[in-house]
C-alpha positions in Angstrom: -3.2 38.9 -21.6 -0.9 36.0 -22.8 -2.0 32.8 -24.6 -1.8 29.8 -22.3 -0.1 26.8 -23.7 -1.5 23.3 -23.2 -1.6 22.1 -19.6 0.0 19.0 -18.1 -3.5 17.6 -17.6 -4.2 18.0 -21.3 -0.9 16.5 -22.2 -1.4 13.5 -20.0 -4.9 13.0 -21.4 -3.6 13.2 -25.0 -0.8 10.6 -24.4 -2.9 8.1 -22.3 -6.3 8.4 -23.8 -5.7 9.3 -27.4 -2.2 8.3 -28.5 -1.9 5.1 -26.5 -5.3 3.8 -27.3 -5.0 4.5 -31.0 -1.5 3.2 -31.2 -2.5 -0.1 -29.5 -5.5 -0.5 -31.7 -3.7 0.4 -34.9 -0.4 -1.3 -34.1 1.9 1.8 -33.8 4.3 2.8 -31.1 3.2 5.8 -29.2 5.7 8.1 -30.8 4.7 6.9 -34.3 1.1 7.4 -33.5 1.7 10.9 -32.2 3.6 11.8 -35.4 0.8 10.4 -37.6 -1.8 12.4 -35.7 0.2 15.6 -35.7 0.9 15.3 -39.5 -2.9 14.7 -40.1 -4.3 17.5 -37.9 -1.7 20.3 -37.3 0.8 21.8 -39.6 3.4 22.7 -37.0 4.4 21.7 -33.5 1.7 20.6 -31.0 3.8 22.1 -28.2 2.9 25.6 -29.3 -0.8 25.1 -29.2 -2.9 27.1 -26.8 -5.2 25.3 -24.4 -8.2 26.1 -26.6 -6.3 25.0 -29.8 -5.2 21.8 -28.0 -8.8 21.0 -27.0 -9.8 21.4 -30.7 -7.0 19.2 -31.8 -8.1 16.4 -29.5 -11.7 16.9 -30.5 -10.8 16.6 -34.2 -8.9 13.4 -33.4 -11.8 11.9 -31.4 -14.3 12.7 -34.2 -12.0 11.2 -36.9 -11.3 8.2 -34.7 -15.0 7.5 -34.2 -16.2 8.2 -37.8 -13.3 6.8 -39.8 -12.1 4.0 -37.6 -15.0 3.1 -35.3 -12.8 3.7 -32.3 -14.5 5.7 -29.5 -11.9 7.6 -27.4 -12.8 8.7 -23.9 -13.6 12.3 -23.2 -11.4 14.2 -20.8 -12.8 14.6 -17.3 -11.9 18.3 -17.4 -10.9 19.9 -20.7 -8.3 22.1 -19.1 
């Protein structure tokens, strides 16, 4: 059985509910915010993450955002 890469639904959630919100709150362009998050939480490319790994990546960002910045990010409606 192969490893499933992140889904379009996960990707849309990430860009709209994580990157966009944090970028707006912190004053970064979306691409800058994505690079900052990627550099903080994953050593390589986020495009190669499995669906489970991508869920963990988003969860780590949500926890960091709430505990370190006081910014509560919305949960995905469906994690996959």
